[in-house]
VOPAGU-2260 file (C-alpha; in pm, 1 decimal, decimal comma):
REM VOPAGU-2260
SITE   aa  ch    i         X         Y         Z
SITE  UNK   A    0       0,0       0,0       0,0
SITE  UNK   A    1      97,8     366,1     -37,2
SITE  UNK   A    2     183,4     551,7     282,0
SITE  UNK   A    3     315,1     887,1     393,8
SITE  UNK   A    4     580,3     807,9     651,9
SITE  UNK   A    5     774,7    1041,9     878,9
SITE  UNK   A    6    1119,1     872,9     889,5
SITE  UNK   A    7    1263,2    1145,3    1113,2
SITE  UNK   A    8    1208,4    1505,7    1215,8
SITE  UNK   A    9    1169,7    1730,8     912,4
SITE  UNK   A   10    1110,6    1450,3     666,3
SITE  UNK   A   11     793,3    1313,5     505,5
SITE  UNK   A   12     811,3    1068,0     216,7
SITE  UNK   A   13     569,8     859,1      14,4
SITE  UNK   A   14     657,7     489,6      32,1
SITE  UNK   A   15     522,2     139,5     -19,7
SITE  UNK   A   16     442,1     -79,0     279,4
SITE  UNK   A   17     272,4    -418,7     315,6
SITE  UNK   A   18    -103,1    -402,7     370,6
SITE  UNK   A   19    -176,3    -419,0     746,7
SITE  UNK   A   20    -359,9    -721,7     883,2
SITE  UNK   A   21    -631,5    -674,6    1146,1
SITE  UNK   A   22    -611,4    -871,6    1468,1
SITE  UNK   A   23    -896,5    -994,8    1686,6
SITE  UNK   A   24   -1159,6    -725,8    1734,8
SITE  UNK   A   25   -1005,5    -504,3    1467,1
SITE  UNK   A   26   -1111,4    -391,9    1120,7
SITE  UNK   A   27    -912,9    -281,2     821,0
SITE  UNK   A   28   -1040,3      40,9     666,4
SITE  UNK   A   29    -962,6     155,0     313,6
SITE  UNK   A   30    -893,6     524,5     366,3
SITE  UNK   A   31   -1084,9     770,6     148,7
SITE  UNK   A   32    -978,9    1097,7     311,7
SITE  UNK   A   33    -749,2    1205,7     594,2
SITE  UNK   A   34    -714,6    1551,4     745,6
SITE  UNK   A   35    -390,4    1724,3     835,0
SITE  UNK   A   36    -394,0    1893,8    1172,7
SITE  UNK   A   37    -145,4    2074,7    1393,0
SITE  UNK   A   38     -57,8    1747,8    1568,1
SITE  UNK   A   39      60,3    1600,5    1238,3
SITE  UNK   A   40     266,9    1909,9    1167,1
SITE  UNK   A   41     422,1    1878,3    1513,9
SITE  UNK   A   42     534,5    1526,2    1425,4
SITE  UNK   A   43     698,5    1664,3    1111,6
SITE  UNK   A   44     869,7    1950,4    1297,9
SITE  UNK   A   45     971,5    1744,3    1602,5
SITE  UNK   A   46     742,1    1917,8    1852,5
SITE  UNK   A   47     528,1    1612,0    1935,8
SITE  UNK   A   48     668,2    1463,2    2260,2
SITE  UNK   A   49     487,1    1129,0    2224,5
SITE  UNK   A   50     569,5    1005,6    1874,5
SITE  UNK   A   51     844,8     762,9    1778,3
SITE  UNK   A   52    1000,0     752,6    1431,3
SITE  UNK   A   53     944,3     622,6    1171,4
SITE  UNK   A   54     567,8     672,6    1190,3
SITE  UNK   A   55     274,9     684,1     951,0
SITE  UNK   A   56      75,4     982,9    1070,2
SITE  UNK   A   57    -286,0    1085,8    1024,6
SITE  UNK   A   58    -567,5    1066,7    1281,0
SITE  UNK   A   59    -857,0    1244,8    1106,3
SITE  UNK   A   60    -977,6     952,8     897,2
SITE  UNK   A   61   -1277,7     832,2     701,4
SITE  UNK   A   62   -1304,3     531,1     473,8
SITE  UNK   A   63   -1476,8     203,7     404,7
SITE  UNK   A   64   -1445,0    -117,2     604,4
SITE  UNK   A   65   -1268,5    -372,7     386,2
SITE  UNK   A   66   -1203,1    -648,1     640,3
SITE  UNK   A   67   -1496,6    -648,8     878,0
SITE  UNK   A   68   -1592,2    -764,9    1225,3
SITE  UNK   A   69   -1920,0    -870,0    1389,2
SITE  UNK   A   70   -2165,5    -581,1    1359,9
SITE  UNK   A   71   -1941,9    -394,4    1117,0
SITE  UNK   A   72   -1956,9    -572,2     781,2
SITE  UNK   A   73   -1738,4    -510,4     479,7
SITE  UNK   A   74   -1843,6    -207,8     278,0
SITE  UNK   A   75   -1955,5      -2,4     579,6
SITE  UNK   A   76   -1850,7     364,7     546,6
SITE  UNK   A   77   -1695,5     480,7     874,4
SITE  UNK   A   78   -1515,0     759,5    1054,3
SITE  UNK   A   79   -1224,7     653,3    1275,5
SITE  UNK   A   80   -1198,8     759,9    1639,9
SITE  UNK   A   81    -821,7     773,4    1700,9
SITE  UNK   A   82    -789,1     782,0    2081,7
SITE  UNK   A   83    -778,3     425,9    2214,5
SITE  UNK   A   84    -794,5     369,7    2589,6
SITE  UNK   A   85    -678,5      59,7    2774,9
SITE  UNK   A   86   -1014,2      12,0    2951,3
SITE  UNK   A   87    -845,5     -67,5    3284,3
SITE  UNK   A   88    -700,0     250,7    3435,3
SITE  UNK   A   89    -892,0     501,7    3648,2
SITE  UNK   A   90    -973,9     745,7    3364,8
SITE  UNK   A   91   -1108,8     460,8    3152,9
SITE  UNK   A   92   -1311,0     324,3    3443,5
SITE  UNK   A   93   -1482,5     662,4    3494,4
SITE  UNK   A   94   -1561,8     716,8    3125,8
SITE  UNK   A   95   -1260,1     927,8    3026,9
SITE  UNK   A   96   -1063,7     703,3    2786,1
SITE  UNK   A   97    -933,6    1020,1    2618,8
SITE  UNK   A   98    -721,5    1068,4    2933,2
SITE  UNK   A   99    -613,0     702,4    2956,4
SITE  UNK   A  100    -290,9     639,7    3146,9
SITE  UNK   A  101    -189,3     395,6    2872,6
SITE  UNK   A  102    -330,2     590,3    2580,4
SITE  UNK   A  103    -266,8     480,2    2223,3
SITE  UNK   A  104    -339,0     734,0    1947,6
SITE  UNK   A  105    -377,3     632,7    1585,1
SITE  UNK   A  106    -117,2     823,7    1387,3
SITE  UNK   A  107     101,8     890,0    1692,8
SITE  UNK   A  108     164,2     571,4    1893,1
SITE  UNK   A  109      47,8     343,0    1612,3
SITE  UNK   A  110      37,9     388,4    1236,1
SITE  UNK   A  111    -236,1     614,6    1110,7
SITE  UNK   A  112    -447,3     713,2     815,2
SITE  UNK   A  113    -195,5     871,3     579,4
SITE  UNK   A  114    -211,0     541,2     393,3
SITE  UNK   A  115    -432,8     333,6     169,4
SITE  UNK   A  116    -534,1     123,1     472,6
SITE  UNK   A  117    -548,1     164,2     847,8
SITE  UNK   A  118    -625,1     -98,7    1113,2
SITE  UNK   A  119    -827,9       8,9    1418,0
SITE  UNK   A  120   -1044,9    -152,7    1684,7
SITE  UNK   A  121   -1394,0    -218,0    1551,2
SITE  UNK   A  122   -1526,3     -14,0    1845,7
SITE  UNK   A  123   -1347,5     291,2    1705,3
SITE  UNK   A  124   -1490,9     273,4    1352,6
SITE  UNK   A  125   -1818,5     467,4    1357,6
SITE  UNK   A  126   -2073,8     402,4    1080,7
SITE  UNK   A  127   -2178,7     716,7     896,7
SITE  UNK   A  128   -2531,0     857,5     899,8
SITE  UNK   A  129   -2728,3     798,6     584,0
SITE  UNK   A  130   -2622,4    1036,5     307,9
SITE  UNK   A  131   -2299,9    1163,5     468,7
SITE  UNK   A  132   -2004,7    1150,9     229,8
SITE  UNK   A  133   -1664,4    1013,3     321,0
SITE  UNK   A  134   -1483,6    1339,4     254,0
SITE  UNK   A  135   -1710,9    1526,6     494,9
SITE  UNK   A  136   -1687,7    1246,8     751,8
SITE  UNK   A  137   -1310,1    1294,4     776,4
SITE  UNK   A  138   -1387,1    1611,9     973,9
SITE  UNK   A  139   -1554,0    1411,5    1250,8
SITE  UNK   A  140   -1246,5    1407,8    1474,7
SITE  UNK   A  141   -1198,0    1787,1    1503,8
SITE  UNK   A  142   -1574,1    1839,1    1528,4
SITE  UNK   A  143   -1583,2    1582,1    1810,3
SITE  UNK   A  144   -1322,2    1794,3    1990,8
SITE  UNK   A  145   -1567,3    2084,4    1961,3
SITE  UNK   A  146   -1847,2    1867,8    2100,3
SITE  UNK   A  147   -1626,2    1763,1    2392,7
SITE  UNK   A  148   -1533,0    2123,1    2469,4
SITE  UNK   A  149   -1894,4    2237,8    2464,6
SITE  UNK   A  150   -1995,1    1941,8    2681,5
SITE  UNK   A  151   -1722,0    2029,7    2930,6
SITE  UNK   A  152   -1841,8    2389,7    2937,7
SITE  UNK   A  153   -2208,9    2283,9    2961,4
SITE  UNK   A  154   -2291,7    2521,7    2676,0
SITE  UNK   A  155   -2663,3    2586,7    2623,0
SITE  UNK   A  156   -2880,4    2822,9    2422,1
SITE  UNK   A  157   -2882,8    3055,8    2722,7
SITE  UNK   A  158   -2507,2    3119,7    2699,6
SITE  UNK   A  159   -2292,6    3383,3    2536,0
SITE  UNK   A  160   -1965,8    3215,4    2434,2
SITE  UNK   A  161   -1631,9    3371,3    2345,0
SITE  UNK   A  162   -1388,7    3149,6    2151,8
SITE  UNK   A  163   -1022,6    3250,6    2167,1
SITE  UNK   A  164    -856,2    3131,5    1847,0
SITE  UNK   A  165   -1001,4    3098,6    1495,9
SITE  UNK   A  166    -797,9    2798,8    1385,3
SITE  UNK   A  167    -966,0    2470,6    1288,1
SITE  UNK   A  168   -1037,4    2367,0    1648,6
SITE  UNK   A  169   -1159,4    2711,7    1750,3
SITE  UNK   A  170   -1398,0    2718,2    1456,7
SITE  UNK   A  171   -1520,7    2366,6    1534,6
SITE  UNK   A  172   -1593,1    2471,6    1893,2
SITE  UNK   A  173   -1766,7    2788,1    1776,2
SITE  UNK   A  174   -1988,6    2603,7    1529,5
SITE  UNK   A  175   -2084,2    2336,0    1781,1
SITE  UNK   A  176   -2173,7    2608,5    2031,7
SITE  UNK   A  177   -2375,6    2788,9    1766,2
SITE  UNK   A  178   -2551,4    2461,9    1689,1
SITE  UNK   A  179   -2652,1    2444,3    2057,0
SITE  UNK   A  180   -2819,7    2783,4    2018,4
SITE  UNK   A  181   -2556,7    2987,9    2203,2
SITE  UNK   A  182   -2454,6    3339,2    2101,2
SITE  UNK   A  183   -2095,7    3301,9    1983,8
SITE  UNK   A  184   -1812,0    3546,8    1919,1
SITE  UNK   A  185   -1469,6    3444,2    1786,4
SITE  UNK   A  186   -1144,4    3632,6    1832,1
SITE  UNK   A  187    -793,2    3592,5    1694,5
SITE  UNK   A  188    -483,0    3803,2    1645,2
SITE  UNK   A  189    -459,6    3692,6    1281,7
SITE  UNK   A  190    -694,6    3890,9    1054,0
SITE  UNK   A  191    -692,8    3618,6     788,0
SITE  UNK   A  192    -827,8    3367,7    1037,8
SITE  UNK   A  193   -1092,9    3613,2    1151,1
SITE  UNK   A  194   -1192,9    3653,2     787,4
SITE  UNK   A  195   -1247,4    3276,8     764,4
SITE  UNK   A  196   -1466,9    3287,0    1075,9
SITE  UNK   A  197   -1667,9    3572,3     923,6
SITE  UNK   A  198   -1717,1    3369,1     604,8
SITE  UNK   A  199   -1881,4    3107,2     823,6
SITE  UNK   A  200   -2122,3    3364,8     959,9
SITE  UNK   A  201   -1955,8    3384,5    1301,0
SITE  UNK   A  202   -1937,0    3729,2    1466,8
SITE  UNK   A  203   -1573,7    3825,4    1523,3
SITE  UNK   A  204   -1373,2    4048,1    1755,4
SITE  UNK   A  205   -1014,2    4153,6    1678,0
SITE  UNK   A  206    -767,3    4018,7    1930,5
SITE  UNK   A  207    -518,1    4234,3    2112,5
SITE  UNK   A  208    -535,9    4528,0    2347,5
SITE  UNK   A  209    -894,1    4629,6    2267,4
SITE  UNK   A  210   -1047,6    4286,5    2320,1
SITE  UNK   A  211   -1124,4    4317,4    2692,2
SITE  UNK   A  212   -1302,5    4650,6    2637,5
SITE  UNK   A  213   -1503,2    4505,5    2348,0
SITE  UNK   A  214   -1611,9    4210,7    2563,3
SITE  UNK   A  215   -1711,2    4449,1    2844,3
SITE  UNK   A  216   -1924,2    4649,0    2599,7
SITE  UNK   A  217   -2093,0    4335,9    2463,4
SITE  UNK   A  218   -2176,7    4202,6    2808,1
SITE  UNK   A  219   -2253,5    4527,0    2993,7
SITE  UNK   A  220   -1939,4    4476,0    3199,6
SITE  UNK   A  221   -2048,5    4132,6    3319,2
SITE  UNK   A  222   -1796,7    3927,0    3119,8
SITE  UNK   A  223   -1864,1    3620,2    2908,2
SITE  UNK   A  224   -2052,3    3330,2    3069,9
SITE  UNK   A  225   -1831,5    3084,5    2878,7
SITE  UNK   A  226   -1482,1    3140,0    2737,3
SITE  UNK   A  227   -1324,5    2868,9    2520,3
SITE  UNK   A  228    -946,6    2890,6    2488,6
SITE  UNK   A  229    -825,2    2726,5    2166,2
SITE  UNK   A  230    -483,8    2885,1    2109,9
SITE  UNK   A  231    -248,0    2713,2    2352,6
SITE  UNK   A  232     -93,3    3052,7    2437,5
SITE  UNK   A  233     -48,0    3130,4    2810,1
SITE  UNK   A  234    -146,0    3498,8    2760,3
SITE  UNK   A  235    -475,8    3384,0    2608,3
SITE  UNK   A  236    -539,3    3156,2    2906,1
SITE  UNK   A  237    -485,0    3448,4    3141,3
SITE  UNK   A  238    -713,0    3664,0    2926,7
SITE  UNK   A  239    -982,6    3395,6    2938,8
SITE  UNK   A  240    -990,2    3415,2    3316,7
SITE  UNK   A  241    -999,8    3794,9    3304,2
SITE  UNK   A  242   -1290,8    3807,1    3056,2
SITE  UNK   A  243   -1511,1    3531,0    3197,8
SITE  UNK   A  244   -1811,3    3639,8    3399,9
SITE  UNK   A  245   -1829,2    3579,3    3772,0
SITE  UNK   A  246   -1974,2    3231,1    3810,5
SITE  UNK   A  247   -1878,7    3150,4    3451,3
SITE  UNK   A  248   -1678,6    2870,7    3290,1
SITE  UNK   A  249   -1340,7    2870,4    3119,1
SITE  UNK   A  250   -1260,6    2569,2    2901,0
SITE  UNK   A  251    -896,2    2519,0    2802,7
SITE  UNK   A  252    -858,0    2324,0    2477,2
SITE  UNK   A  253    -524,7    2468,4    2362,9
SITE  UNK   A  254    -201,0    2282,3    2428,5
SITE  UNK   A  255     107,9    2441,5    2578,7
SITE  UNK   A  256     451,4    2283,2    2560,4
SITE  UNK   A  257     547,7    2045,2    2839,7
SITE  UNK   A  258     682,8    2234,2    3140,2
SITE  UNK   A  259     529,7    2571,2    3048,9
SITE  UNK   A  260     349,2    2732,4    3341,2
SITE  UNK   A  261      51,6    2968,0    3326,7
SITE  UNK   A  262      21,6    3237,4    3593,4
SITE  UNK   A  263    -333,9    3331,2    3690,6
SITE  UNK   A  264    -461,2    3595,9    3937,7
SITE  UNK   A  265    -527,5    3393,4    4249,9
SITE  UNK   A  266    -790,3    3624,6    4395,3
SITE  UNK   A  267   -1015,5    3570,0    4092,8
SITE  UNK   A  268   -1060,7    3205,0    4184,1
SITE  UNK   A  269   -1267,3    3306,9    4484,5
SITE  UNK   A  270   -1379,0    3655,2    4376,3
SITE  UNK   A  271   -1537,3    3520,4    4057,2
SITE  UNK   A  272   -1595,4    3162,9    4168,9
SITE  UNK   A  273   -1515,3    3069,8    3810,2
SITE  UNK   A  274   -1489,3    2711,9    3692,7
SITE  UNK   A  275   -1176,1    2625,4    3491,3
SITE  UNK   A  276   -1198,8    2304,1    3290,4
SITE  UNK   A  277    -956,2    2117,9    3071,6
SITE  UNK   A  278   -1078,8    1947,5    2754,2
SITE  UNK   A  279    -875,3    1679,7    2576,9
SITE  UNK   A  280    -972,8    1535,2    2239,2
SITE  UNK   A  281   -1311,6    1364,7    2288,7
SITE  UNK   A  282   -1484,0    1075,7    2460,8
SITE  UNK   A  283   -1811,5     939,1    2327,4
SITE  UNK   A  284   -1861,0    1242,0    2100,0
SITE  UNK   A  285   -1824,9    1090,1    1752,0
SITE  UNK   A  286   -2195,7    1007,8    1700,9
SITE  UNK   A  287   -2293,6    1366,3    1784,1
SITE  UNK   A  288   -2015,0    1506,7    1564,9
SITE  UNK   A  289   -2130,3    1296,0    1269,6
SITE  UNK   A  290   -2492,1    1400,9    1331,2
SITE  UNK   A  291   -2395,3    1769,0    1328,1
SITE  UNK   A  292   -2195,0    1731,1    1006,4
SITE  UNK   A  293   -2471,0    1533,7     835,5
SITE  UNK   A  294   -2729,2    1791,8     944,1
SITE  UNK   A  295   -2537,1    2082,3     793,1
SITE  UNK   A  296   -2462,4    2252,9    1124,6
SITE  UNK   A  297   -2087,2    2251,4    1058,0
SITE  UNK   A  298   -1987,4    2485,8     777,1
SITE  UNK   A  299   -1611,2    2502,5     821,7
SITE  UNK   A  300   -1571,7    2192,0     607,2
SITE  UNK   A  301   -1595,9    2433,3     316,2
SITE  UNK   A  302   -1282,3    2628,7     409,8
SITE  UNK   A  303   -1049,0    2327,2     383,0
SITE  UNK   A  304    -810,5    2287,0      91,9
SITE  UNK   A  305    -871,8    1941,1     -51,6
SITE  UNK   A  306    -546,1    1810,9    -195,6
SITE  UNK   A  307    -437,8    1484,2    -357,7
SITE  UNK   A  308    -249,1    1245,5    -132,1
SITE  UNK   A  309      52,6    1264,1    -365,9
SITE  UNK   A  310      99,5    1628,7    -264,2
SITE  UNK   A  311     147,4    1542,6     105,6
SITE  UNK   A  312     530,1    1574,5     129,3
SITE  UNK   A  313     528,6    1916,2     -38,1
SITE  UNK   A  314     233,0    2026,2     175,1
SITE  UNK   A  315     413,2    1946,3     500,7
SITE  UNK   A  316     723,2    2130,6     384,6
SITE  UNK   A  317     513,0    2433,5     289,5
SITE  UNK   A  318     331,6    2440,9     624,5
SITE  UNK   A  319     655,9    2400,2     819,4
SITE  UNK   A  320     782,9    2714,1     645,7
SITE  UNK   A  321     451,7    2901,5     678,7
SITE  UNK   A  322     194,0    2758,3     923,8
SITE  UNK   A  323     -72,3    2990,2     777,8
SITE  UNK   A  324     -24,4    2872,2     418,0
SITE  UNK   A  325    -341,6    2661,2     456,7
SITE  UNK   A  326    -620,3    2713,4     706,3
SITE  UNK   A  327    -705,2    2343,1     688,8
SITE  UNK   A  328    -591,6    2056,5     461,5
SITE  UNK   A  329    -773,0    1738,0     371,5
SITE  UNK   A  330    -589,6    1474,0     168,9
SITE  UNK   A  331    -812,4    1278,3     -65,6
SITE  UNK   A  332    -687,3     931,7    -153,7
SITE  UNK   A  333    -663,5     855,5    -520,9
SITE  UNK   A  334    -814,2     521,9    -622,9
SITE  UNK   A  335    -522,6     280,3    -684,1
């Protein structure tokens, strides 16, 4: 089969590998489309602390079951859930396999979907709703992250939500929140990213020094009931706590580098009685993500650049040189 393999930091090459064979309880999926996300770029640039080389990346995957399992026959179109928990540790026992102590991630700890075939547990191959195409279904993983974040923040139609960061995850969070009926505003320091959010019909606020005043004006000085942080920047995390309303919720989705500390004003913990929540990937959110995509609630699928799989090495090199060269990339597999 054809694969995109990362042999070492700064290298991505197309190669031939033997077709993988599924083990007990697993299925082999012929990949139709696979998204490129920041995590994949971190593998390429050497910023992912968990990956070992060589590795076939790719964790945003949709395809068709070719070698089936009970309840998941051959020919079933599926989206792949990449976070695989052990089922034994405390997080798994309390329904948080996304935080598993022995976590295995498709495309990071085990070979992923930048290939003609990928092997995954049958439990992690989710059948698509009727009428949903495979290309659209490849967005299920980032949309599921948005569902998880909104679940963590208990977002409802009664809420006003501020999303910090208009990258792919920030937009997924914003659209899931909008789908729940919430009033949503998106902010970013990058005007091009704000323009993408505006194309999706999301109200925007320029980031920077004037943001806090704009939020105060919007909320009559109360602050935002829910602030979603999707940048991974410590200053944005501090700003989230400053702009959240008293009694409100801050959800941190962005990743900081290992060892980086975030200083927060200690008095605000009690003065505001805010709730600060972490949100990692997703757990049990794929069915809802697929339902939202199939129902047309998620529009940011339309801003992705859909590229042939053969362009993958050049695409990674381009993004390493300029991370804003593409807002979002989806590789479409050519039929062998």
